[in-house]
C-alpha positions in Angstrom: 88.7 83.1 103.9 88.1 86.7 105.0 89.3 89.3 102.5 88.1 92.2 104.8 89.0 91.5 108.5 87.0 94.5 109.8 86.0 98.1 108.8 86.8 101.3 110.6 83.9 103.7 110.7 84.6 106.9 108.8 82.4 109.9 108.1 81.3 110.0 104.5 82.0 106.3 103.9 79.0 104.2 104.5 81.0 101.0 104.5 83.9 102.5 106.5 87.6 101.9 105.8 88.4 98.2 105.1 91.3 96.5 106.7 92.3 93.7 104.4 93.5 90.3 105.7 96.3 90.1 103.1 97.7 93.4 104.0 97.4 92.7 107.7 99.4 89.4 107.3 102.1 91.2 105.3 102.4 93.8 108.0 102.6 91.2 110.7 105.2 89.2 108.7 107.4 92.3 108.3 107.2 93.2 112.0 107.6 89.7 113.4 110.3 88.8 110.9 112.3 91.9 111.7 112.0 91.4 115.4 113.2 87.8 115.2 116.1 88.7 113.0 117.0 91.5 115.3 117.1 89.2 118.3 119.2 86.7 116.5 121.6 89.4 115.2 122.2 90.7 118.7 123.3 87.2 119.8 125.7 87.1 116.9 127.2 90.5 117.8 125.4 92.5 115.1 123.4 95.6 116.1 119.7 95.1 115.6 119.5 98.6 114.0 121.4 97.3 111.0 118.9 94.6 110.6 116.0 97.1 110.9 117.6 99.3 108.2 118.1 96.2 106.0 114.5 95.1 106.5 113.2 98.4 105.0 115.4 98.0 101.9 114.2 94.4 101.5 110.6 95.3 102.0 110.6 98.0 99.4 112.6 96.0 96.9 110.5 92.9 97.5 107.2 94.7 96.8 108.6 96.4 93.7 110.0 93.1 92.4 106.8 91.1 93.2 104.6 93.7 91.5 106.8 94.4 88.5 107.3 90.7 87.7 103.5 90.2 87.8 102.8 93.2 85.5 105.5 92.4 83.0 104.6 88.7 82.8 100.9 89.6 82.2 101.9 92.0 79.5 104.2 89.4 77.9 101.3 86.9 77.7 99.0 89.5 76.2 101.8 90.9 74.0 100.9 94.4 75.1 103.6 96.8 76.3 102.5 100.4 76.7 102.3 103.2 79.2 99.2 101.6 80.8 101.7 99.3 82.5 102.8 102.2 84.7 99.3 102.7 86.1 98.7 99.0 86.4 101.9 98.7 88.5 100.4 100.8 91.3 97.1 99.0 91.4 98.3 96.5 94.0 94.7 96.1 95.3 93.9 94.3 92.1 96.2 91.5 93.1 99.4 90.2 91.4 102.4 89.8 93.8 104.8 87.0 92.7 106.9 85.6 95.5 109.8 84.8 93.3 109.7 88.3 91.8 109.9 89.6 95.4 113.0 87.5 96.0 114.7 89.0 92.9 113.7 92.5 93.9 114.9 91.8 97.4 118.3 90.7 96.1 118.7 93.8 94.1 117.7 95.9 97.1 120.3 94.1 99.1 123.0 95.1 96.7 122.0 98.8 97.2 121.8 98.3 101.0 125.3 96.7 100.8 126.6 99.8 99.0 125.2 102.3 101.4 124.9 100.4 104.8 126.5 97.0 105.1 129.9 97.6 103.6 130.8 100.6 105.7 130.0 98.6 108.9 132.1 95.6 107.8 129.2 93.1 108.0 129.4 89.7 106.4 126.9 89.0 103.7 126.7 85.3 104.5 126.3 86.0 108.2 123.4 88.3 107.5 121.9 85.8 105.2 121.9 83.2 108.0 120.4 85.7 110.5 117.5 86.6 108.2 116.8 83.0 106.8 114.5 81.9 109.7 112.7 85.2 109.5 112.1 84.7 105.8 110.5 81.3 106.5 108.2 83.0 109.1 107.4 85.8 106.6 106.5 83.5 103.8 104.3 81.4 106.1 102.4 84.5 107.3 102.2 85.8 103.8 100.5 82.6 102.7 98.0 83.0 105.5 97.3 86.3 103.9 96.8 84.6 100.5 94.3 82.2 102.2 92.4 85.1 103.6 92.4 86.8 100.2 91.5 83.6 98.3 94.5 83.8 95.9 97.1 81.1 95.2 94.4 78.5 95.5 94.6 74.8 94.7 92.7 72.6 92.3 89.3 70.9 93.0 89.7 68.2 95.7 87.9 65.3 93.9 88.1 62.8 96.7 85.9 63.5 99.8 88.5 62.5 102.4 90.9 65.1 101.0 91.5 68.2 103.1 89.5 70.9 101.3 88.1 74.4 101.7 85.2 76.2 100.2 85.8 79.8 99.2 83.1 82.5 99.3 81.5 84.6 96.6 84.1 87.4 96.4 87.1 85.1 96.2 89.2 84.7 93.0 88.5 81.0 92.8 84.8 81.7 92.3 85.5 83.8 89.2 87.9 81.2 87.8 85.7 78.2 88.5 82.7 79.9 86.9 84.7 80.9 83.8 86.0 77.3 83.4 82.5 75.9 83.7 83.1 73.9 87.0 80.2 75.6 88.8 77.6 78.4 88.7 78.4 81.7 90.4 75.8 81.4 93.3 74.1 78.0 92.9 71.6 78.9 90.2 71.5 79.5 86.4 69.8 82.2 84.4 67.7 81.7 81.2 69.8 83.2 78.4 66.9 83.1 76.0 65.3 86.0 77.8 68.1 88.6 78.0 65.6 91.4 78.7 65.0 89.9 82.2 67.1 87.9 84.7 64.9 84.8 84.9 66.2 81.9 87.0 66.4 78.7 84.9 67.4 76.2 87.6 68.5 76.1 91.2 71.0 73.5 92.4 69.4 71.2 94.9 70.8 71.5 98.4 72.6 74.7 97.7 72.5 77.9 99.7 70.4 79.5 97.0 67.8 76.7 97.3 67.8 77.0 101.1 67.0 80.7 100.7 63.8 79.9 98.8 64.9 80.8 95.3 63.0 78.8 92.6 63.2 78.3 88.9 61.1 80.9 87.1 61.8 83.6 89.6 62.7 86.9 88.1 65.6 88.6 89.9 64.8 92.3 90.1 67.3 93.6 92.7 70.3 93.0 94.9 70.0 94.3 98.4 72.9 96.0 100.2 74.8 96.3 97.0 77.6 97.0 96.9 77.9 97.8 100.6 75.6 100.8 101.0 72.5 99.1 102.4 70.5 100.1 99.4 68.9 98.0 96.7 70.6 97.7 93.3 68.0 97.3 90.5 68.4 94.4 88.1 66.5 95.1 84.9 68.2 92.8 82.4 70.4 89.7 82.2 73.4 92.0 81.5 72.8 93.9 84.7 73.0 90.7 86.7 76.1 89.5 84.9 77.9 92.9 85.5 77.0 92.8 89.2 78.3 89.2 89.5 81.4 90.1 87.5 83.5 93.2 87.6 81.2 95.2 89.8 81.1 92.7 92.7 82.7 94.4 95.7 85.8 92.9 97.3 85.0 91.3 100.7 81.2 91.0 100.1 80.3 87.3 100.5 76.5 87.5 101.2 73.9 87.6 98.4 70.5 89.1 99.1 68.1 88.7 96.2 64.8 90.5 95.5 62.6 88.5 93.1 59.3 88.7 91.3 57.4 85.5 91.5 54.2 85.8 89.5 52.4 88.8 90.9 54.3 88.6 94.2 57.4 90.6 95.0 59.7 88.9 97.5 62.9 89.8 99.4 64.5 86.4 99.9 66.7 85.7 102.9 70.4 86.5 102.4 72.7 83.5 101.8 76.4 82.9 101.3 77.3 80.9 98.2 80.5 78.8 98.3 82.8 77.3 95.7 83.6 73.6 95.2 86.1 72.1 97.7 89.6 73.1 96.8 93.0 72.0 98.1 94.2 74.7 100.6 97.6 75.1 99.0 98.1 78.3 101.0 97.8 76.5 104.3 100.1 73.7 103.0 102.8 76.3 102.5 102.2 77.9 105.9 102.6 74.6 107.6 105.7 73.8 105.5 107.2 77.2 106.4 106.6 76.5 110.1 108.4 73.2 109.8 111.3 74.8 107.9 111.6 77.5 110.5 111.9 74.8 113.2 114.5 73.0 111.1 116.6 76.1 110.6 116.4 77.0 114.2 117.5 73.5 115.2 120.3 73.5 112.7 121.6 77.0 113.7 124.1 75.7 116.5 125.3 72.9 114.1 126.5 75.2 111.3 130.2 75.4 110.6 130.3 78.4 108.2 128.1 81.4 107.6 125.7 80.8 104.7 124.7 77.2 105.6 121.4 78.2 107.1 120.4 80.2 104.0 121.5 77.3 101.8 119.3 75.0 103.8 116.3 77.4 103.4 116.9 77.6 99.6 117.0 73.8 99.2 114.0 73.1 101.5 111.8 75.8 100.0 112.6 74.7 96.5 111.5 71.2 97.3 108.3 72.3 99.0 107.4 74.7 96.2 107.9 72.1 93.5 105.5 69.7 95.2 103.0 72.4 96.2 102.9 73.6 92.6 101.4 70.2 91.6 98.2 71.1 93.5 97.9 74.8 92.6 95.4 75.9 89.9 95.5 79.7 90.1 96.7 81.7 87.1 100.4 82.3 87.5 103.7 82.1 85.5 104.1 78.4 85.9 107.3 78.0 83.9 108.9 81.0 85.6 108.2 79.6 89.1 109.2 76.0 88.1 112.6 77.0 86.9 113.4 79.2 89.9 112.3 76.3 92.2 114.7 74.0 90.4 117.4 76.7 90.7 116.9 77.0 94.4 117.1 73.3 94.9 120.4 72.9 93.0 122.0 76.1 94.2 121.0 75.5 97.8 122.3 72.0 97.8 125.5 72.9 96.0 126.2 75.8 98.4 125.5 73.7 101.5 127.9 70.9 100.3 130.6 73.4 99.4 130.4 75.2 102.8 130.4 71.9 104.7 133.5 70.7 102.9 135.5 73.8 103.9 137.8 73.5 106.9 136.5 74.9 110.1 138.5 77.9 111.3 139.1 78.3 115.0 137.0 80.9 116.8 140.1 83.1 117.5 141.0 83.2 113.8 137.4 84.0 113.0 137.4 86.9 115.5 140.7 88.3 114.0 139.4 88.0 110.5 136.2 89.7 111.4 138.1 92.5 113.0 140.4 92.9 110.0 137.3 93.1 107.7 135.8 95.9 109.8 138.9 98.0 109.7 
């Protein structure tokens, strides 16, 4: 996991301008997906410029749908609907992009694009759907790599050692969730809550990164070095100061903890260490692998299709199956019922559409060409 891929030096910003892994993967998904769809469109006699225009509509609509669904569902759970939702909608950096919300937003954006672009060029909706279907698989796969870099959409604790598992760092969402649920400590040690006026270490987990750095029970934490990312020392005077630093004040992308402690009469700057979470199922990588396999399947099925729409139907069915299975391993906070119902809908609708299209008689190529020309007139 790497929330911040790199930082661009900039005057006045000691930490520079961060380039986030999640945003980089979304950008790559958009560029690569549009390029692949454009190439496929040209082979089908559709100008790639139409695909590029459509991609912009889908991008904007998808982001709005993903963010709006997240904000509204969170407000629904909290039973709080007010003007603060408007400000929360634009705080994309706080997280909260629901894939199925982006699909709904993308569909609505397509209706607008159809009104202003597609209809006047006589393009077939189902033909366009087949053209973009493989690109959607690629986009979702790259997007889930972005989720992995960000640490969101994570799986549950991998209880068995042979299971494929990953350990996320200190700044990741799983750390906050696992600590809140009591699965682990924030950084491999606990604090004595009986002395709130000081941050006194109560116990250090044997074999942890904190223990390897030399931290011991009884040490009083008096500072965090290089916090947040300025190179300076942040003073810790009370237990509340430490809790705030480890909670809402912890900077995104910072995974190394450098403690300054008081041990008796001795002041020590302990070596920096990088705490990790328990081993979790990498559900983000599972989805990326599934999307790669689905992309290969759609590409292989392309020359076998009889009617426009079959490739999209196959994508709907396969993704619904995958998502239903992957949801069994996920443990992140999300609208479970909302996503479950849409997964079932995709399975049923995709299978029904594919069967319906396969049962239709195949029209000769010449008839197809005449029909397409008539539609364009």
